[in-house]
N, C-alpha and C positions, 0 to 999 in steps of 0.2 A: 658658399658651403663652409668656408673656413670660419665664418662668423658663428655658425650653428655649433661648431665644435668648441669654440671658446666659451660659450655661455655656460655649459655644464662644468667646465674646468674652473671657470671663474667662481661659480657658485660653491664648488667644493673648497676652493682656496679661501674664500671669505668665511665659510663655516669653520674651517680649521683655525683661521686667525681669531675668529670670535670666541671659539671654545678653548683655544690654547692647546688643542690636541694635534700636535705636530708629529709625534712619534708613536709607533705601535709597540708598547712595552710588553714584556712577558706576563705581567699582571693582567693587562687588557686581553691578551691572547687566552689566558686561563679563564677569564670571565666570559669571553665570547664562546668558548667551547664547553663550559661546564654544564651539567644537566640541571634542569630546574628542580627546585626543592619539591619533594613528595608532598602532595596535597594531603592535609590531615583528615579530611572527610570527603571521600568520593561518593557521589550519588548519581543515580540514573535520572536524567531530566526529561527523557522522552523514550517511550517504548518500554520493553522490547516489543517488536512487532514482527509478524511473519510477512516478509516482503513478497515471497513467492514460494509455492509448494507444488511439486509435480510428483510423478509416480515414485521416483527413488531419490529425490533431492529436495532441499528447501533452503531458503536464504532468510536470515534473520538480521534485523538492524535495530540499533538503539543508540542513544546519545547520553553521554555523562559529562560532568564537569571534567576538565583536564586533570588526569590523575597525577601528572608531574613525575618526578623521578627520571629514570632513563627514557630516552626517546623511543627505544625499542619496546613495543608492547604487543599484546595479543588480545583479540576479542575471543571469548570462550563461551561455548554452548555446551551445557551438560544436559543430556536427554536420554529418554528411554520409554518403553511402553508401559512401565509400572511407575506411577507417581512417587512411590516410596523408594525407587531404585533407579536413579538417573545414572546408569553405569557407563554410558557412552559419552565421549567428549569429542567435539570438533573445535578447532581454533584457527584463527586467521591473523597473520602478522599485520601490524599497523605501525607506522612511525608517527609519534606525537608531534604536533607543532606547538612548541612552547609559547608562541605568540598568540595562540588561540585559547580562549577560556573554556572551550568545550571540545569533545572528541566524538566523532561519529564512528561507531563500530559496525562492521558488516561481516557475517560469517556464513559460509556455505556448508551445509551438512549433506554428505553423500552416503549412499548405501542404505537408504531407507526402504521399507517394504511398502508397496502400494496399498492404498485403501486401509491404512492403519492409523490409529490414534496414538500420538506421541505426547509426552509431557516434557517440558524443558524449563531451564533457568539459564540466564546469561550472567556473565561476570567478565572481568578483564584481569590481565596479569602482566607483570613486568617481564623483562627479557630473561630473567632467571626462573620464571614460572611461578613466582610468588603472587598470590591473589591480591588484587586491590581491595578486596573485601567489600564488594559492591554487588552481591548476588541479587537478582531480581526475584520477584514473587514467582511461584510456580504458574506456568501457563500451559496451554494445550493447543494442538493443531492436528489436522488429519491430512494425510497425503491423498492424492487423487488416484 
């Protein structure tokens, strides 16, 4: 059992020796915790799609390239019964993974009226609520 514990330790030690990375500097700490740069052009790569709809709720999902910026983000659905007045909004918190090139958003909308046609667009927003400026085309669905 002691031999198994030595293998990972030896691997880490050899990596440190090979890279010359013996110390954790304040610069390295800042680099490790800094937010990724905001992506200049966010676009939806899949969806949006209605995942599920019932009498008074629905779930929407879509994928975009990773918007970057702060890790704290929101998936946002603007919806309403009039296609020219999407006056209602639902949002869901998400934490971006800077190591991924894409982000999957999923938002639940509650308080819908059964057997009603709704129109919607999706978007995403950063922690302060500023849009990533990636609205989808107008889509429609009907509750059961």
